[in-house]
Steps between C-alpha positions, in 0.01 A plus 500: 500500500419129492248531781322779315481290185363206694249720677330587172509149355191290553499137396267404221279197478766290330760570768254425777400173335864393478563588865189313618581198281853473636391541861222247444748254352729519800206486737377184325844344533479550875131426562445193280754277676353598836151407380635170367665414832186582700287290264739204516502512882119487507492213250763308699298541820188371325687196367649425842154517658367250246798269559436511876135404445598211274763386750236487774268299279774253409595463866141424602460250214823328603382473859170351385675244279749405773219468753318252278215732418376559150559854375190714505426630157 
């Protein structure tokens, strides 16, 4: 009896909008943190690369100063 009633029922636009909104909400709760983590990892790698470059420059300047040379610049 219930299966026959459900077989003839077709969801309207309002019901479909509610279903899609709820599934989109839960999907956003899962996807947005993943996107945030991926973005933060990329930003952290970029910052670490810049820090390594600056460390190399400081090291070379220190060697020049300790060697008695004037820094080039």
